[in-house]
VEXSERO-901416 format. One line per field, with one value per residue (C-alpha): x, y, z; residue number from 1; residue in three letters. Coordinates in pm, whole numbers. Each point is the difference from the previous one (the first is absolute). Last residue first. Layout:
N
u <- c(X / ...)
v <- c(Y / ...)
w <- c(Z / ...)
k <- c(NUM / ...)
r <- c(ALA / ...)
***
This chain:
144
u <- c(-413 / 172 / -251 / 117 / 162 / -195 / -96 / 351 / 105 / -266 / 106 / 362 / -70 / -208 / 277 / 263 / -187 / 179 / -64 / -372 / 3 / -47 / -356 / 18 / -325 / -27 / -254 / 26 / -334 / -177 / 118 / -130 / -335 / -17 / 30 / -241 / -246 / 53 / -45 / -328 / -117 / 7 / -297 / -277 / 139 / -97 / 269 / -161 / 204 / 188 / -118 / 69 / -284 / -63 / -347 / -117 / 19 / 127 / -224 / -106 / 313 / 196 / -85 / 210 / 315 / -4 / -73 / 301 / 234 / -136 / 38 / 338 / 153 / 129 / -104 / -328 / 141 / 214 / 332 / 58 / 357 / -73 / -330 / 21 / -314 / 102 / 297 / 356 / -3 / -158 / 274 / -158 / -205 / -311 / -240 / 60 / 207 / -321 / -78 / -171 / 258 / 277 / -87 / -96 / 348 / 155 / -219 / 92 / 355 / -68 / -172 / -227 / 95 / -256 / -217 / -326 / -76 / -34 / -188 / -355 / 113 / 222 / -286 / -241 / 89 / 45 / -321 / -182 / 142 / -79 / -348 / -57 / 136 / -268 / -272 / 108 / 5 / -348 / -136 / 158 / -180 / -324 / 25 / 67)
v <- c(6535 / -259 / -281 / -366 / -183 / -261 / 219 / 89 / -357 / -53 / 312 / -91 / -364 / 154 / 209 / -278 / -220 / -343 / -72 / 69 / -296 / 103 / -18 / -248 / -179 / -135 / 75 / -218 / -157 / 339 / 11 / -353 / 95 / 309 / -201 / -266 / 287 / 147 / -342 / -42 / 318 / 323 / 242 / -192 / -327 / 176 / 202 / 209 / 260 / -58 / 181 / 371 / 94 / 47 / -55 / -364 / -118 / -357 / -299 / -125 / 95 / -118 / -349 / 39 / 152 / -276 / -276 / 104 / -2 / -326 / -171 / 150 / -136 / 109 / 375 / 9 / -242 / 271 / -113 / 371 / 19 / 157 / 167 / 283 / 231 / 349 / -15 / -84 / -378 / -68 / 136 / 318 / 51 / -213 / 280 / 243 / -261 / -167 / 316 / -191 / 103 / -82 / -350 / -41 / 117 / -247 / -276 / 68 / -43 / -305 / -188 / -266 / -363 / -258 / -132 / -5 / -372 / -2 / 307 / -141 / -270 / 219 / 244 / -257 / 30 / 371 / 46 / -205 / 207 / 318 / -110 / -120 / 338 / 172 / -216 / 49 / 375 / -8 / -232 / 239 / 308 / -173 / -102 / 354)
w <- c(1470 / -220 / -106 / 118 / -285 / -180 / -292 / -53 / -36 / -270 / -181 / 10 / -132 / -287 / -92 / 21 / -218 / 1 / 382 / -64 / -260 / -367 / -147 / -286 / 20 / -349 / -275 / -315 / 100 / -37 / -380 / -66 / 169 / -209 / -308 / 109 / 85 / -369 / -144 / 188 / -112 / 223 / 1 / -164 / 175 / 336 / 185 / 263 / 186 / 325 / 303 / 72 / -229 / -366 / -118 / -101 / 374 / 56 / 39 / -340 / -185 / 304 / -101 / -317 / 147 / 286 / -250 / -229 / 308 / 126 / -334 / -72 / 323 / 347 / -71 / 195 / 260 / 130 / 128 / 96 / -108 / -338 / -98 / 240 / 40 / 88 / -245 / 3 / -17 / -330 / -224 / -129 / 321 / 73 / 56 / -274 / -178 / -119 / -204 / -283 / -257 / 244 / 67 / -359 / -104 / 227 / -116 / -364 / 100 / 218 / -259 / 138 / 70 / -123 / 294 / -191 / 2 / 386 / -3 / 63 / 221 / 208 / 35 / 121 / 384 / -12 / -188 / 264 / 276 / -159 / -89 / 376 / 126 / -221 / 110 / 378 / -81 / -145 / 279 / 255 / -170 / -14 / 385 / 77)
k <- c(144 / 143 / 142 / 141 / 140 / 139 / 138 / 137 / 136 / 135 / 134 / 133 / 132 / 131 / 130 / 129 / 128 / 127 / 126 / 125 / 124 / 123 / 122 / 121 / 120 / 119 / 118 / 117 / 116 / 115 / 114 / 113 / 112 / 111 / 110 / 109 / 108 / 107 / 106 / 105 / 104 / 103 / 102 / 101 / 100 / 99 / 98 / 97 / 96 / 95 / 94 / 93 / 92 / 91 / 90 / 89 / 88 / 87 / 86 / 85 / 84 / 83 / 82 / 81 / 80 / 79 / 78 / 77 / 76 / 75 / 74 / 73 / 72 / 71 / 70 / 69 / 68 / 67 / 66 / 65 / 64 / 63 / 62 / 61 / 60 / 59 / 58 / 57 / 56 / 55 / 54 / 53 / 52 / 51 / 50 / 49 / 48 / 47 / 46 / 45 / 44 / 43 / 42 / 41 / 40 / 39 / 38 / 37 / 36 / 35 / 34 / 33 / 32 / 31 / 30 / 29 / 28 / 27 / 26 / 25 / 24 / 23 / 22 / 21 / 20 / 19 / 18 / 17 / 16 / 15 / 14 / 13 / 12 / 11 / 10 / 9 / 8 / 7 / 6 / 5 / 4 / 3 / 2 / 1)
r <- c(ARG / ALA / LYS / PRO / ARG / THR / ALA / SER / GLU / LEU / ILE / ALA / LYS / LEU / ALA / PRO / ALA / ASP / LYS / VAL / ALA / PRO / ALA / ASP / ALA / ARG / PHE / THR / ARG / VAL / TYR / ALA / TYR / ILE / ASP / ARG / VAL / GLN / ALA / ASP / SER / LEU / ALA / SER / ALA / PRO / TYR / ASN / PRO / MET / ARG / SER / SER / PRO / LEU / LEU / PRO / ALA / GLN / ASP / ALA / ARG / LEU / ARG / LEU / PHE / MET / THR / PHE / THR / ALA / LEU / ASP / ALA / ILE / LEU / PRO / SER / ASN / THR / GLY / VAL / LEU / ASP / ARG / ALA / GLY / THR / ASN / GLY / ASN / PHE / GLY / HIS / CYS / GLY / TYR / CYS / GLY / HIS / ASP / HIS / PHE / LEU / GLN / ARG / GLY / ARG / THR / THR / ASP / GLY / ALA / ALA / THR / ASP / ALA / ALA / PHE / ALA / LEU / PRO / ALA / LEU / ALA / MET / ALA / CYS / PHE / VAL / ALA / CYS / LEU / THR / GLY / LYS / LEU / GLY / ASN / PHE / ALA / THR / ASN / MET)
***
């Protein structure tokens, strides 16, 4: 138990240290990526399978969440790279690995540029009559 705790503690320490140093490591590498290439990579790597085609229709939203993982390029890149050591190699229900051998820094930059174009554009309930009717019917007592 103590060994497992120490291993977890070491991993968490590495993550926090990397997060603290990431802005320094990537400060010179903040050039904008290519959103067209980023869109193609987003589709080629199946990101849409969980995040939807526009970042807010999938099982794992990318917009409107205020996730620190997409706050800046450095953190986004660090998240993808650190997962290479932590996530499973075989397909699972978790996000796959993206080490530098799978996505180059330029490709990550392009995907990040594309992700940053996503906007929360879901209509208000009052502007979606079908959704409004469904929600209203759900609140009515059942007919017996």
